[in-house]
N, C-alpha and C positions, 0 to 999 in steps of 0.2 A: 786127767793128770797122772793116773796110774799107769795108762799106756805109754805116756811119754817117760815116766819113770822107768818102766821095764825096757825101753828101748834107747835109752840115753847113752848107753855104752856103745851102741851100734849106729848111732846117727849123730849129726852135727845139729846142734839145737840153735835156732835163731828166735829170740823174743822180739816182739815189736810194740813199742810205746807202752801203754798201760798193762800189757801182758806181764811185765817183768814183776809187777807186784803181786799177781796171782802166783807165778812160779815161786816167788820167795816164800809165800804162805804155804805152798806145797813142798817147800825143801828141795827144789830144783834149781840147779845154777845153769843158766843157758850158756853155750859157748860164746856166742855174740849177741849183742843187743843192738837193735837198729832204732834211730830216732831221725826225724826229719824236720821238726818245727824250729823256727828261728828266735823266738821269744824267750824271755828269761823263765817263763811260766814253766817250760820244759825242765829247766834246771831245778826249780823249786819242786816239781813233781818227783824228779829223781832223787832228791835229797830225802824226801818223804820215805822212799823205798828203804834207805839206810846205806851209808857210805861204806861200812865194812862189806856188806853184801855185794855192792857194785864193784869193789876191788878185787872181786873173785872172777870178773868176767871181762870181755872186751867190747867196746863200743865202735860200731860203724855208723857214721851219720854223714848227711850231706853238707855241703860246705857253709850253708848259711846258719848251721846250728849254733846256739848261744856257746860261746868258746869255753866257758868254765865247765860245761858238761863233760868235756874230754878229761879234765883233772879228775872227775869222780871214778873213773875205771882204771883197771889194770893196764890196759892199753887202749889206744884210740886211733881210729883209722878213718879217713874222709873219702867220700865220693863226691862227683860233680853233679849238680842239679841242673836239669834242662831249663834254659831260657833264664839262667842267673848271671849277673855280671861277672862274678868271681869265677864262675865256670867258664865263661867265654875267654877270660884271661888265660886260665890254664889249659884249655882246650887247644890253644895254638901250639902248645908243646907236645901234643899227642896224648894227654891224659884223656880217656874216654869218658863221655857223658853217658849216665845210666838213664835209659827211657822208662817210662810208665812207673814212677815211683811215687804217684800221688793218686788222689788227694789225701789219703790217709796212709800212715806209716807201714800199714800191712802190704800195700801194693810194693812199697820199697823193699820189704824183706824178701818177697817172692823174685822181684826183678834182680835184687842183688844175688841170691842164691843161683838164679839161671845164669847171670853174667860170670859168675865165679866158677861156673862149670859143673854145678850139681845136676846130675841127669834125672834124679828122682826127688820130688819134693812132696812133704806130707804136711796138710794143712790141719792144725788142731785149733779149735776156738776161733776160726775165721768165720764167724756166723754173719757179720755184715748185716746184722738185724736180729730179729727174734720172732718166734711164733707167739711169744707173749709181749705185747707192744709196752709193758711196763718194765721189761728186763731188757736192756740193750747191750750189756757187756757181762762177762763172767762174774759171778757173785764174790769170786776171790779177788777181784781187782779193787783198786782204791776207790773205784766209782761208788762203792757201797760202803766205804768207811767213812762214818760221820766226822772223823777227825782230819780227812784229807780235803784239800782244796778241789781235788777232782770231783769230789761229791756234789758240789756246787755248781758242776757244769751240766746244763740241760741237754739231754739228747732226745729229739722228737722223732718218732717213726710214723711218718704220715703217708708212706707209700707201701704198696704190696707187691709181691713177686714170687714166683715159684721157688719151692724150697728144694734143697739138695737131697733130701729123702721123701719128697713128696710134701703136699700140703702147701700152705700159703705162709710166707715170711713177711713181718712188717719191717721196712727198711726206709731209708732217706736217700736223698740225691748224692750225699757224700759217700755212702756205703755202696750205692749202686755204681757210681763212678769208679770207685775202687775195683769193684768187681770187673768193670770193663778194662781196667788197667791190667789186672791179673790175667784176664782172657787174652788180652794182646800179648803179654809175656809168653804165655803158653803157645800162642800161635806162631810167634816170630821166631822164638828160641827153640821151639820143639822139644821142651821138657815134658816129662811125665809127671803129672801132678795128681795126687790122691787126696781127695777132700773127705776128711773124717768129721767135718763140722755139721751140726744140725741147723744150718742157716741158709743163705741163698744158694740157688743152684749156680754153679760157675761153669759156663760152657767151655769144655775142653778138659775140665778136671773130672777124674773119676770118682763118683760117690763111692765112699768106702766106709761101711759101718765098723765101728771099733772092734767088734767081736770077729771080724774076718781080716782085719788088718794083721800082715805078717811082714817083718823085715828079713828077707832071705839071705840078703848080702851081709857080709862081715867087712869092716873097714878098719884100717889102722888109723884110729881117730886123731891122735896127736900128729901124724903125718898129714893128714887132711887139713887140720887147723893150721899147720905151719905153711902149708901150700897157699891157703886162703890169705894168711898174713903177707906172703911174698908178693902178692898182687899189688900191695901199696907201697908207694916210694916217694921220697921227696926230691928226686932227680929233676921233676918237672919245674920246680921253682928256680933251679940253676939255668934252665934252658929259657924260660919265659922272660927273664929280666923284668920284674915287675915295677921296679922304680922308673924305667923308661916309660912303661905304659901309664903309670899313674901321673907322672909329670905332663904328659900330652893330655891326660884326662883334666888336669888342672887348668892348662891353657885353653882347652875348649869350654870348660865351664866359664872361665873369664870372658871368652869370646861370645859366648851365648848371652851372658849378663849385659855385655856392651850393646848387643843387638836389641835386646829387650829394652834397654834404657831409651832408644830411639823411638820406640812405638808410639809414645805420646805425641811425637813431632811428625811422624808419618802418616797417622791415622786420625780422622775426625771422629771421635767416638760418639758424637751426637748423631751420626748417620749409622743406621742399623747395619747396612752392607760393609761399612769400613770396620765396625765392631767385629763383625764376623770374620772379616779379612785379617785382622790382628791375630786372631786365634790360628787361621790357617798358615800365616806367616811364621808362627812359632814353630809348626810341624815342619815347614820347609826349612827354616834355620837349623832346626835340630838335625834333620836329614842331610843338609848341606854340609855340615861339619864332618861327616864321614868317620864318626868314631862309634864303633858298635857298642863300646862300653858306656859311653854317655847316653846313646840312644837307649840302651836296654835299662839304664837306670831311670830315665825320665819319661819315656814315651807313654807307657801304660798308665801310671799314675796321672800324668799330665792329661791324658785323653779323657780320663774319669772326671777329675775335678773341673777341667776346663769347660766340659759339657754343662755342669752344675752352674759355673760362674757365667757362661754365655746365656744360658737360659734366664738366669735372673736378671742379666743386663737388657736382653731384649724386651722384658717385661716392663721396663722403666721408661720414663719421659726422657727427653734429650738431655737436659741439664743434669738430672740425676744419674743417667747412664754414663755421661762423661766423667763425672766425679767418681762413680763407683770403679770405672774400668781405670782410671788413673792410679786409684788406690790399689786396685787388684794387680797391676803390672809392676807397680813399686814393691808391693809385697813378694811377688814372685822373684823379682830381681834380688831382693834381700835374701830370699830362700837360696838362690843361686850362689850368692856371695858366702852365705853360711856353708853350703855343701862344699864350696871350694876350699874353705879352710879346713874342713874335716879330711877332704882327699889329700891336702898338703900333709897333714899330720900323719896320715896313713903312708904316704910316700916316704916321710922321714924314718918311720919304723923300718923300712926295708933298706935303709942305707947301711 
């Protein structure tokens, strides 16, 4: 923390996720804070940090973030998440999607800095594991505050990998995947990354002990911050005409619901092969509507739970299987109708 404090006038500081609680305890205000999680849990964690502190900095977050999070900060900016329905909507207007921003928020911080044009990136506390398997984050974060809901979040380190300064580091698949994302950003963007963290070795990053780290360049910090902020604009909303896309999405939800309604007549669920065919037909119908927003919203979740449902159905006797699949497809149709209502409400908000 002392090194960050010494350099804060000569560098733009990005904090990522729980790091902001550690910076607050050290009395350091980041210039930008990065978040990526879509649930209200993120909002609750930020409130724990303190509204007064958050109002001193700016938030950069991906588009699925819980909306109220933006209200906690002095300013809020949004980037597009890869493979997200909202991002697909805005990408058509030319808004760029940022790659390699997960699975943890640290990858997003590095990817954003590279995308925004920073040529040198210094990593502090990006351990992505620990040489002590009982310590998975900085002791200054809310992970170790008994009064924080974050302290109840289990973090297991069941894998090992080479350390940035030698030795072995305990990690897990989420941290290892984050390392991979950072490595891809380094390779594809050509940025110079100095890793001052005593954690995982990151290929392409230069291991840099704190005692040897020097910032030789001077910057006009406020000008750089202003330049970062100028990368974000609302003009994309005016170009994309979201109401039209959402109205089309409503129609396609309704069309899919009508097709699913006929599955009970088209397929004899007592027969195993026709039970399987009904699930295949759903994918065909979903693709056949040729709506990338609908496909992105439904396909991946549909694929996961349809495998579970089909496995259950195939283990049943004929009569039981028929009853189960009739119930299942009615339930799915009810889900589509409820989703249609939600999209209609969203379309009204854009009028």
